[in-house]
Gaussian input, Z-matrix of N, CA and C with variables (Angstrom, degrees):
# hf/3-21g

backbone

0 1
 N
 C     1     B1
 C     2     B2     1     A1
 N     3     B3     2     A2     1     D1
 C     4     B4     3     A3     2     D2
 C     5     B5     4     A4     3     D3
 N     6     B6     5     A5     4     D4
 C     7     B7     6     A6     5     D5
 C     8     B8     7     A7     6     D6
 N     9     B9     8     A8     7     D7
 C    10    B10     9     A9     8     D8
 C    11    B11    10    A10     9     D9
 N    12    B12    11    A11    10    D10
 C    13    B13    12    A12    11    D11
 C    14    B14    13    A13    12    D12
 N    15    B15    14    A14    13    D13
 C    16    B16    15    A15    14    D14
 C    17    B17    16    A16    15    D15
 N    18    B18    17    A17    16    D16
 C    19    B19    18    A18    17    D17
 C    20    B20    19    A19    18    D18
 N    21    B21    20    A20    19    D19
 C    22    B22    21    A21    20    D20
 C    23    B23    22    A22    21    D21
 N    24    B24    23    A23    22    D22
 C    25    B25    24    A24    23    D23
 C    26    B26    25    A25    24    D24
 N    27    B27    26    A26    25    D25
 C    28    B28    27    A27    26    D26
 C    29    B29    28    A28    27    D27
 N    30    B30    29    A29    28    D28
 C    31    B31    30    A30    29    D29
 C    32    B32    31    A31    30    D30
 N    33    B33    32    A32    31    D31
 C    34    B34    33    A33    32    D32
 C    35    B35    34    A34    33    D33
 N    36    B36    35    A35    34    D34
 C    37    B37    36    A36    35    D35
 C    38    B38    37    A37    36    D36
 N    39    B39    38    A38    37    D37
 C    40    B40    39    A39    38    D38
 C    41    B41    40    A40    39    D39
 N    42    B42    41    A41    40    D40
 C    43    B43    42    A42    41    D41
 C    44    B44    43    A43    42    D42
 N    45    B45    44    A44    43    D43
 C    46    B46    45    A45    44    D44
 C    47    B47    46    A46    45    D45
 N    48    B48    47    A47    46    D46
 C    49    B49    48    A48    47    D47
 C    50    B50    49    A49    48    D48
 N    51    B51    50    A50    49    D49
 C    52    B52    51    A51    50    D50
 C    53    B53    52    A52    51    D51
 N    54    B54    53    A53    52    D52
 C    55    B55    54    A54    53    D53
 C    56    B56    55    A55    54    D54
 N    57    B57    56    A56    55    D55
 C    58    B58    57    A57    56    D56
 C    59    B59    58    A58    57    D57
 N    60    B60    59    A59    58    D58
 C    61    B61    60    A60    59    D59
 C    62    B62    61    A61    60    D60
 N    63    B63    62    A62    61    D61
 C    64    B64    63    A63    62    D62
 C    65    B65    64    A64    63    D63
 N    66    B66    65    A65    64    D64
 C    67    B67    66    A66    65    D65
 C    68    B68    67    A67    66    D66
 N    69    B69    68    A68    67    D67
 C    70    B70    69    A69    68    D68
 C    71    B71    70    A70    69    D69
 N    72    B72    71    A71    70    D70
 C    73    B73    72    A72    71    D71
 C    74    B74    73    A73    72    D72
 N    75    B75    74    A74    73    D73
 C    76    B76    75    A75    74    D74
 C    77    B77    76    A76    75    D75
 N    78    B78    77    A77    76    D76
 C    79    B79    78    A78    77    D77
 C    80    B80    79    A79    78    D78
 N    81    B81    80    A80    79    D79
 C    82    B82    81    A81    80    D80
 C    83    B83    82    A82    81    D81
 N    84    B84    83    A83    82    D82
 C    85    B85    84    A84    83    D83
 C    86    B86    85    A85    84    D84
 N    87    B87    86    A86    85    D85
 C    88    B88    87    A87    86    D86
 C    89    B89    88    A88    87    D87
 N    90    B90    89    A89    88    D88
 C    91    B91    90    A90    89    D89
 C    92    B92    91    A91    90    D90
 N    93    B93    92    A92    91    D91
 C    94    B94    93    A93    92    D92
 C    95    B95    94    A94    93    D93
 N    96    B96    95    A95    94    D94
 C    97    B97    96    A96    95    D95
 C    98    B98    97    A97    96    D96
 N    99    B99    98    A98    97    D97
 C   100   B100    99    A99    98    D98
 C   101   B101   100   A100    99    D99
 N   102   B102   101   A101   100   D100
 C   103   B103   102   A102   101   D101
 C   104   B104   103   A103   102   D102
 N   105   B105   104   A104   103   D103
 C   106   B106   105   A105   104   D104
 C   107   B107   106   A106   105   D105
 N   108   B108   107   A107   106   D106
 C   109   B109   108   A108   107   D107
 C   110   B110   109   A109   108   D108
 N   111   B111   110   A110   109   D109
 C   112   B112   111   A111   110   D110
 C   113   B113   112   A112   111   D111
 N   114   B114   113   A113   112   D112
 C   115   B115   114   A114   113   D113
 C   116   B116   115   A115   114   D114
 N   117   B117   116   A116   115   D115
 C   118   B118   117   A117   116   D116
 C   119   B119   118   A118   117   D117
 N   120   B120   119   A119   118   D118
 C   121   B121   120   A120   119   D119
 C   122   B122   121   A121   120   D120
 N   123   B123   122   A122   121   D121
 C   124   B124   123   A123   122   D122
 C   125   B125   124   A124   123   D123
 N   126   B126   125   A125   124   D124
 C   127   B127   126   A126   125   D125
 C   128   B128   127   A127   126   D126
 N   129   B129   128   A128   127   D127
 C   130   B130   129   A129   128   D128
 C   131   B131   130   A130   129   D129
 N   132   B132   131   A131   130   D130
 C   133   B133   132   A132   131   D131
 C   134   B134   133   A133   132   D132
 N   135   B135   134   A134   133   D133
 C   136   B136   135   A135   134   D134
 C   137   B137   136   A136   135   D135
 N   138   B138   137   A137   136   D136
 C   139   B139   138   A138   137   D137
 C   140   B140   139   A139   138   D138
 N   141   B141   140   A140   139   D139
 C   142   B142   141   A141   140   D140
 C   143   B143   142   A142   141   D141
 N   144   B144   143   A143   142   D142
 C   145   B145   144   A144   143   D143
 C   146   B146   145   A145   144   D144
 N   147   B147   146   A146   145   D145
 C   148   B148   147   A147   146   D146
 C   149   B149   148   A148   147   D147
 N   150   B150   149   A149   148   D148
 C   151   B151   150   A150   149   D149
 C   152   B152   151   A151   150   D150
 N   153   B153   152   A152   151   D151
 C   154   B154   153   A153   152   D152
 C   155   B155   154   A154   153   D153
 N   156   B156   155   A155   154   D154
 C   157   B157   156   A156   155   D155
 C   158   B158   157   A157   156   D156
 N   159   B159   158   A158   157   D157
 C   160   B160   159   A159   158   D158
 C   161   B161   160   A160   159   D159
 N   162   B162   161   A161   160   D160
 C   163   B163   162   A162   161   D161
 C   164   B164   163   A163   162   D162
 N   165   B165   164   A164   163   D163
 C   166   B166   165   A165   164   D164
 C   167   B167   166   A166   165   D165
 N   168   B168   167   A167   166   D166
 C   169   B169   168   A168   167   D167
 C   170   B170   169   A169   168   D168
 N   171   B171   170   A170   169   D169
 C   172   B172   171   A171   170   D170
 C   173   B173   172   A172   171   D171
 N   174   B174   173   A173   172   D172
 C   175   B175   174   A174   173   D173
 C   176   B176   175   A175   174   D174
 N   177   B177   176   A176   175   D175
 C   178   B178   177   A177   176   D176
 C   179   B179   178   A178   177   D177
 N   180   B180   179   A179   178   D178
 C   181   B181   180   A180   179   D179
 C   182   B182   181   A181   180   D180
 N   183   B183   182   A182   181   D181
 C   184   B184   183   A183   182   D182
 C   185   B185   184   A184   183   D183
 N   186   B186   185   A185   184   D184
 C   187   B187   186   A186   185   D185
 C   188   B188   187   A187   186   D186
 N   189   B189   188   A188   187   D187
 C   190   B190   189   A189   188   D188
 C   191   B191   190   A190   189   D189
 N   192   B192   191   A191   190   D190
 C   193   B193   192   A192   191   D191
 C   194   B194   193   A193   192   D192
 N   195   B195   194   A194   193   D193
 C   196   B196   195   A195   194   D194
 C   197   B197   196   A196   195   D195
 N   198   B198   197   A197   196   D196
 C   199   B199   198   A198   197   D197
 C   200   B200   199   A199   198   D198
 N   201   B201   200   A200   199   D199
 C   202   B202   201   A201   200   D200
 C   203   B203   202   A202   201   D201
 N   204   B204   203   A203   202   D202
 C   205   B205   204   A204   203   D203
 C   206   B206   205   A205   204   D204
 N   207   B207   206   A206   205   D205
 C   208   B208   207   A207   206   D206
 C   209   B209   208   A208   207   D207
 N   210   B210   209   A209   208   D208
 C   211   B211   210   A210   209   D209
 C   212   B212   211   A211   210   D210
 N   213   B213   212   A212   211   D211
 C   214   B214   213   A213   212   D212
 C   215   B215   214   A214   213   D213
 N   216   B216   215   A215   214   D214
 C   217   B217   216   A216   215   D215
 C   218   B218   217   A217   216   D216
 N   219   B219   218   A218   217   D217
 C   220   B220   219   A219   218   D218
 C   221   B221   220   A220   219   D219
 N   222   B222   221   A221   220   D220
 C   223   B223   222   A222   221   D221
 C   224   B224   223   A223   222   D222
 N   225   B225   224   A224   223   D223
 C   226   B226   225   A225   224   D224
 C   227   B227   226   A226   225   D225
 N   228   B228   227   A227   226   D226
 C   229   B229   228   A228   227   D227
 C   230   B230   229   A229   228   D228
 N   231   B231   230   A230   229   D229
 C   232   B232   231   A231   230   D230
 C   233   B233   232   A232   231   D231
 N   234   B234   233   A233   232   D232
 C   235   B235   234   A234   233   D233
 C   236   B236   235   A235   234   D234
 N   237   B237   236   A236   235   D235
 C   238   B238   237   A237   236   D236
 C   239   B239   238   A238   237   D237
 N   240   B240   239   A239   238   D238
 C   241   B241   240   A240   239   D239
 C   242   B242   241   A241   240   D240
 N   243   B243   242   A242   241   D241
 C   244   B244   243   A243   242   D242
 C   245   B245   244   A244   243   D243
 N   246   B246   245   A245   244   D244
 C   247   B247   246   A246   245   D245
 C   248   B248   247   A247   246   D246
 N   249   B249   248   A248   247   D247
 C   250   B250   249   A249   248   D248
 C   251   B251   250   A250   249   D249

   B1=1.4543
   B2=1.5222
   B3=1.3004
   B4=1.4540
   B5=1.5239
   B6=1.3146
   B7=1.4583
   B8=1.5231
   B9=1.2987
   B10=1.4578
   B11=1.5240
   B12=1.3268
   B13=1.4536
   B14=1.5229
   B15=1.2991
   B16=1.4567
   B17=1.5038
   B18=1.3290
   B19=1.4585
   B20=1.5217
   B21=1.3495
   B22=1.4636
   B23=1.5232
   B24=1.3380
   B25=1.4641
   B26=1.5226
   B27=1.3189
   B28=1.4637
   B29=1.5246
   B30=1.3120
   B31=1.4618
   B32=1.5239
   B33=1.3102
   B34=1.4714
   B35=1.5253
   B36=1.3537
   B37=1.4678
   B38=1.5249
   B39=1.3462
   B40=1.4701
   B41=1.5259
   B42=1.3386
   B43=1.4566
   B44=1.5144
   B45=1.3160
   B46=1.4595
   B47=1.5144
   B48=1.3298
   B49=1.4687
   B50=1.5219
   B51=1.3087
   B52=1.4576
   B53=1.5216
   B54=1.3548
   B55=1.4641
   B56=1.5218
   B57=1.3265
   B58=1.4635
   B59=1.5257
   B60=1.3271
   B61=1.4642
   B62=1.5210
   B63=1.3224
   B64=1.4587
   B65=1.5295
   B66=1.3180
   B67=1.4622
   B68=1.5244
   B69=1.3172
   B70=1.4603
   B71=1.5272
   B72=1.3368
   B73=1.4663
   B74=1.5282
   B75=1.3275
   B76=1.4684
   B77=1.5250
   B78=1.3311
   B79=1.4695
   B80=1.5191
   B81=1.3194
   B82=1.4642
   B83=1.5204
   B84=1.3321
   B85=1.4608
   B86=1.5210
   B87=1.3208
   B88=1.4691
   B89=1.5233
   B90=1.3267
   B91=1.4590
   B92=1.5302
   B93=1.3373
   B94=1.4753
   B95=1.5222
   B96=1.3343
   B97=1.4700
   B98=1.5216
   B99=1.3384
   B100=1.4699
   B101=1.5262
   B102=1.3308
   B103=1.4651
   B104=1.5247
   B105=1.3390
   B106=1.4647
   B107=1.5267
   B108=1.3277
   B109=1.4642
   B110=1.5273
   B111=1.3356
   B112=1.4596
   B113=1.5285
   B114=1.3325
   B115=1.4621
   B116=1.5221
   B117=1.3198
   B118=1.4668
   B119=1.5292
   B120=1.3162
   B121=1.4626
   B122=1.5281
   B123=1.3419
   B124=1.4646
   B125=1.5265
   B126=1.3024
   B127=1.4642
   B128=1.5273
   B129=1.3301
   B130=1.4616
   B131=1.5297
   B132=1.3268
   B133=1.4664
   B134=1.5259
   B135=1.3225
   B136=1.4673
   B137=1.5285
   B138=1.3369
   B139=1.4649
   B140=1.5227
   B141=1.3293
   B142=1.4666
   B143=1.5220
   B144=1.3159
   B145=1.4552
   B146=1.5251
   B147=1.3306
   B148=1.4572
   B149=1.5266
   B150=1.3298
   B151=1.4646
   B152=1.5300
   B153=1.3129
   B154=1.4668
   B155=1.5230
   B156=1.3373
   B157=1.4572
   B158=1.5310
   B159=1.3127
   B160=1.4664
   B161=1.5306
   B162=1.3285
   B163=1.4701
   B164=1.5200
   B165=1.3331
   B166=1.4626
   B167=1.5207
   B168=1.3297
   B169=1.4673
   B170=1.5244
   B171=1.3391
   B172=1.4589
   B173=1.5246
   B174=1.3254
   B175=1.4657
   B176=1.5167
   B177=1.3210
   B178=1.4556
   B179=1.5200
   B180=1.3425
   B181=1.4695
   B182=1.5295
   B183=1.3173
   B184=1.4652
   B185=1.5249
   B186=1.3321
   B187=1.4612
   B188=1.5168
   B189=1.3337
   B190=1.4656
   B191=1.5210
   B192=1.3461
   B193=1.4690
   B194=1.5257
   B195=1.3317
   B196=1.4677
   B197=1.5215
   B198=1.3160
   B199=1.4608
   B200=1.5238
   B201=1.3246
   B202=1.4642
   B203=1.5331
   B204=1.3291
   B205=1.4636
   B206=1.5225
   B207=1.3261
   B208=1.4652
   B209=1.5293
   B210=1.3179
   B211=1.4610
   B212=1.5263
   B213=1.3266
   B214=1.4638
   B215=1.5274
   B216=1.3361
   B217=1.4654
   B218=1.5333
   B219=1.3415
   B220=1.4538
   B221=1.5229
   B222=1.3119
   B223=1.4623
   B224=1.5235
   B225=1.3092
   B226=1.4616
   B227=1.5316
   B228=1.3324
   B229=1.4642
   B230=1.5329
   B231=1.3243
   B232=1.4685
   B233=1.5246
   B234=1.3051
   B235=1.4666
   B236=1.5172
   B237=1.3291
   B238=1.4748
   B239=1.5358
   B240=1.3226
   B241=1.4668
   B242=1.5294
   B243=1.3365
   B244=1.4541
   B245=1.5193
   B246=1.3280
   B247=1.4727
   B248=1.5195
   B249=1.3137
   B250=1.4728
   B251=1.5006
   A1=109.37
   A2=116.27
   A3=120.68
   A4=110.61
   A5=115.78
   A6=119.81
   A7=105.30
   A8=117.05
   A9=120.66
   A10=109.96
   A11=115.05
   A12=121.56
   A13=110.72
   A14=116.62
   A15=121.53
   A16=110.07
   A17=115.56
   A18=121.07
   A19=112.28
   A20=117.36
   A21=119.53
   A22=112.63
   A23=118.18
   A24=121.27
   A25=112.44
   A26=117.65
   A27=119.95
   A28=108.98
   A29=116.09
   A30=119.00
   A31=109.36
   A32=116.20
   A33=119.50
   A34=111.32
   A35=115.70
   A36=119.55
   A37=111.57
   A38=116.87
   A39=121.07
   A40=112.32
   A41=117.39
   A42=121.01
   A43=114.63
   A44=118.04
   A45=121.58
   A46=110.61
   A47=116.44
   A48=118.41
   A49=113.23
   A50=119.57
   A51=122.31
   A52=110.02
   A53=117.65
   A54=120.49
   A55=113.32
   A56=118.78
   A57=121.29
   A58=109.21
   A59=115.16
   A60=119.86
   A61=112.43
   A62=117.09
   A63=121.65
   A64=109.57
   A65=116.35
   A66=121.59
   A67=107.75
   A68=116.51
   A69=120.96
   A70=109.27
   A71=117.14
   A72=119.19
   A73=112.94
   A74=117.19
   A75=118.37
   A76=111.23
   A77=117.77
   A78=120.00
   A79=110.39
   A80=115.71
   A81=120.13
   A82=112.55
   A83=118.34
   A84=122.02
   A85=113.43
   A86=117.64
   A87=120.35
   A88=109.76
   A89=115.04
   A90=118.22
   A91=107.82
   A92=117.89
   A93=120.24
   A94=115.25
   A95=118.15
   A96=117.52
   A97=112.17
   A98=117.84
   A99=120.57
   A100=110.44
   A101=116.91
   A102=121.07
   A103=110.09
   A104=116.74
   A105=120.78
   A106=110.37
   A107=116.37
   A108=119.47
   A109=110.89
   A110=116.42
   A111=120.23
   A112=113.00
   A113=117.75
   A114=119.76
   A115=115.29
   A116=117.92
   A117=119.64
   A118=111.97
   A119=117.34
   A120=120.32
   A121=110.13
   A122=116.68
   A123=120.36
   A124=111.26
   A125=116.33
   A126=121.34
   A127=108.18
   A128=116.76
   A129=120.55
   A130=110.43
   A131=117.68
   A132=121.09
   A133=110.88
   A134=117.08
   A135=120.32
   A136=111.03
   A137=118.06
   A138=121.13
   A139=111.01
   A140=117.19
   A141=120.31
   A142=111.83
   A143=118.22
   A144=122.05
   A145=112.75
   A146=118.32
   A147=121.67
   A148=109.66
   A149=117.78
   A150=119.06
   A151=111.29
   A152=115.58
   A153=120.72
   A154=110.00
   A155=115.94
   A156=119.98
   A157=108.79
   A158=116.77
   A159=120.40
   A160=112.10
   A161=117.91
   A162=119.49
   A163=111.28
   A164=116.92
   A165=120.43
   A166=110.87
   A167=116.13
   A168=120.65
   A169=110.49
   A170=116.90
   A171=119.57
   A172=112.04
   A173=117.55
   A174=120.05
   A175=111.33
   A176=116.65
   A177=120.86
   A178=112.05
   A179=116.48
   A180=120.42
   A181=111.61
   A182=116.36
   A183=119.99
   A184=110.05
   A185=116.93
   A186=120.16
   A187=112.46
   A188=116.62
   A189=120.41
   A190=111.03
   A191=116.79
   A192=120.31
   A193=110.82
   A194=116.73
   A195=119.51
   A196=111.12
   A197=116.92
   A198=119.43
   A199=110.97
   A200=117.12
   A201=120.42
   A202=111.00
   A203=116.58
   A204=120.76
   A205=110.44
   A206=116.52
   A207=120.71
   A208=111.64
   A209=117.37
   A210=121.60
   A211=112.07
   A212=116.07
   A213=120.00
   A214=112.65
   A215=116.31
   A216=122.56
   A217=111.89
   A218=115.33
   A219=122.05
   A220=110.61
   A221=116.08
   A222=120.87
   A223=108.23
   A224=116.29
   A225=120.26
   A226=109.89
   A227=116.39
   A228=119.68
   A229=111.23
   A230=117.88
   A231=120.75
   A232=111.23
   A233=116.55
   A234=119.66
   A235=109.61
   A236=117.51
   A237=121.16
   A238=111.18
   A239=117.39
   A240=120.45
   A241=112.65
   A242=117.23
   A243=121.31
   A244=114.75
   A245=117.56
   A246=119.35
   A247=109.32
   A248=115.20
   A249=118.53
   A250=110.38
   D1=139.10
   D2=178.51
   D3=-77.00
   D4=142.26
   D5=170.71
   D6=-83.54
   D7=116.36
   D8=-175.05
   D9=-84.09
   D10=110.78
   D11=-177.91
   D12=-86.52
   D13=-39.14
   D14=-178.47
   D15=-160.03
   D16=-174.32
   D17=-176.67
   D18=-60.08
   D19=-28.29
   D20=-178.92
   D21=-62.14
   D22=-21.16
   D23=-179.91
   D24=-88.88
   D25=-4.88
   D26=175.22
   D27=-73.84
   D28=152.56
   D29=176.56
   D30=-72.42
   D31=165.26
   D32=179.14
   D33=-59.44
   D34=-36.23
   D35=179.27
   D36=-64.14
   D37=-26.90
   D38=-179.35
   D39=-93.11
   D40=2.26
   D41=179.38
   D42=99.96
   D43=2.60
   D44=178.14
   D45=-97.00
   D46=-154.53
   D47=-178.92
   D48=-125.64
   D49=-2.46
   D50=-174.65
   D51=-79.50
   D52=132.30
   D53=-177.52
   D54=-114.27
   D55=5.61
   D56=178.95
   D57=-105.71
   D58=163.03
   D59=-179.49
   D60=-103.95
   D61=-3.18
   D62=-178.37
   D63=-159.04
   D64=169.90
   D65=172.00
   D66=-113.09
   D67=134.13
   D68=179.33
   D69=-117.67
   D70=163.35
   D71=176.82
   D72=-56.97
   D73=-37.77
   D74=179.91
   D75=-67.08
   D76=-32.81
   D77=175.43
   D78=-65.40
   D79=-44.20
   D80=-175.78
   D81=-69.60
   D82=-19.98
   D83=178.78
   D84=-87.98
   D85=-3.90
   D86=178.72
   D87=-77.91
   D88=151.27
   D89=173.50
   D90=-68.20
   D91=149.40
   D92=-172.09
   D93=-54.75
   D94=-41.92
   D95=-177.83
   D96=-68.31
   D97=-34.64
   D98=176.82
   D99=-69.81
   D100=-40.46
   D101=177.56
   D102=-60.96
   D103=-45.95
   D104=-179.49
   D105=-59.39
   D106=-46.20
   D107=-179.82
   D108=-62.25
   D109=-46.39
   D110=-176.45
   D111=-66.59
   D112=-38.03
   D113=-170.81
   D114=-112.50
   D115=-5.29
   D116=176.16
   D117=-119.89
   D118=-21.87
   D119=178.71
   D120=-99.52
   D121=-51.33
   D122=-178.81
   D123=-79.47
   D124=149.94
   D125=172.61
   D126=-88.05
   D127=170.56
   D128=177.86
   D129=-59.99
   D130=-39.44
   D131=179.51
   D132=-64.77
   D133=-39.52
   D134=178.47
   D135=-68.70
   D136=-36.80
   D137=177.85
   D138=-64.36
   D139=-35.12
   D140=179.26
   D141=-66.70
   D142=-21.68
   D143=178.81
   D144=-81.56
   D145=-11.63
   D146=178.97
   D147=-69.27
   D148=145.92
   D149=179.13
   D150=-66.60
   D151=145.42
   D152=179.80
   D153=-73.29
   D154=146.07
   D155=174.44
   D156=-103.78
   D157=173.75
   D158=-175.29
   D159=-63.00
   D160=-34.28
   D161=178.48
   D162=-63.98
   D163=-39.55
   D164=178.31
   D165=-66.00
   D166=-44.39
   D167=-177.87
   D168=-63.71
   D169=-51.33
   D170=-177.27
   D171=-71.12
   D172=-30.40
   D173=174.67
   D174=-63.47
   D175=-40.31
   D176=176.85
   D177=-65.50
   D178=-40.88
   D179=178.50
   D180=-64.02
   D181=-44.18
   D182=179.56
   D183=-65.45
   D184=-42.92
   D185=178.47
   D186=-60.27
   D187=-42.42
   D188=178.72
   D189=-66.50
   D190=-40.79
   D191=178.91
   D192=-62.62
   D193=-43.93
   D194=179.01
   D195=-64.64
   D196=-38.67
   D197=178.16
   D198=-65.03
   D199=-40.52
   D200=177.18
   D201=-62.71
   D202=-41.00
   D203=179.00
   D204=-62.12
   D205=-44.71
   D206=-176.18
   D207=-75.29
   D208=-51.99
   D209=-173.39
   D210=-71.54
   D211=-44.85
   D212=-175.81
   D213=-95.84
   D214=2.69
   D215=179.20
   D216=52.44
   D217=49.89
   D218=179.90
   D219=-98.51
   D220=157.14
   D221=172.61
   D222=-85.33
   D223=167.33
   D224=177.56
   D225=-61.25
   D226=-40.60
   D227=179.49
   D228=-62.13
   D229=-40.70
   D230=178.95
   D231=-65.02
   D232=-39.12
   D233=178.59
   D234=-65.93
   D235=-43.17
   D236=-178.31
   D237=-66.42
   D238=-27.43
   D239=177.35
   D240=-85.90
   D241=-3.81
   D242=176.33
   D243=88.33
   D244=13.45
   D245=179.23
   D246=-75.12
   D247=140.38
   D248=178.12
   D249=-148.04

């Protein structure tokens, strides 16, 4: 849950300008003007239309691999060979 400091942290539906539902490490590592544009100007649907960067792609791959290891009880070698 966000600690609401002022009206700027309210969602657009509540009269503020924030369009995200959470803060992530990648959000916090953005420069302030890029963060403002991405999360106060663009909507979630518009952000989904942005091209993926390498961190997003590899983060998704690692997340899927970890889920396969946990859910399907696979070893790292089995995941790397594509067993599921």
